[in-house]
N, C-alpha and C positions, 0 to 999 in steps of 0.2 A: 146844294145841301145833300142831295142823294150821292153825288160823287164823293163828298167828304166822308159820308158814312161808309161807303164802299172801301175807300182807300184806308180809312181808319181800321176797319175790320181786317183787311188784308195785312196791314202792318201788325196788328195784334196777334194774328195767327202765323205771321212770318211766312206768307206764301205769295207767289206772284198771281196775277189775275188768271193766267192760263193754267197754272198748276191747281189753283183753287177750283176753276171751272171743271177741269178733268176729274178731280177728286169728287166734286159734288155730283157730276153726271154719273160717275161710277156708283156712288152711293144710291142715287136715284134709280138707276137701272136695277141694282140689286134689290132695293126695296120693292120695285115693281114686280120683280120675279117672286118675291116673298108674298105679295098680294095675290098673284096668280096661284101660287102653291096653296095659300090659305083658302082661296075660293074653291079650288078643286077638292081640297081636304074636307071642306064643309059639306060637299055633295057625296064624296066617296072617302070616308075616314081612313080607309086602308092605304090611301095614297098620301105621300108627303107627310107622314106622321109627325115628324119633328123638323121639317125643312124650314118653316117660318121662324120658329123659336130658335133654332140653331143659327139662322141668318142674323136675327136680332142680337143674339148673344155674341156672335163673332164681330158684328159691326160695333157693338158696345166696347168690346175689348180693344179693337183697332182704334176707335176714337179716344178711348181713355189713354192709350199708349202715346198717341200723337199730341195730346194736349199738355 
């Protein structure tokens, strides 16, 4: 059942397993950096003033383009 869901998802988005994995890991790492930037910004607001929101905005544009 899990395999069927995974293969269905990959077919729907027209990606291979490894291209999907690469893209998902890239997004995950970028979001992790965004979390780091937001945490630092919460302590020292003069650092990373728009880094997290810029990251989210750019990711949204990329994901909208690819869908």
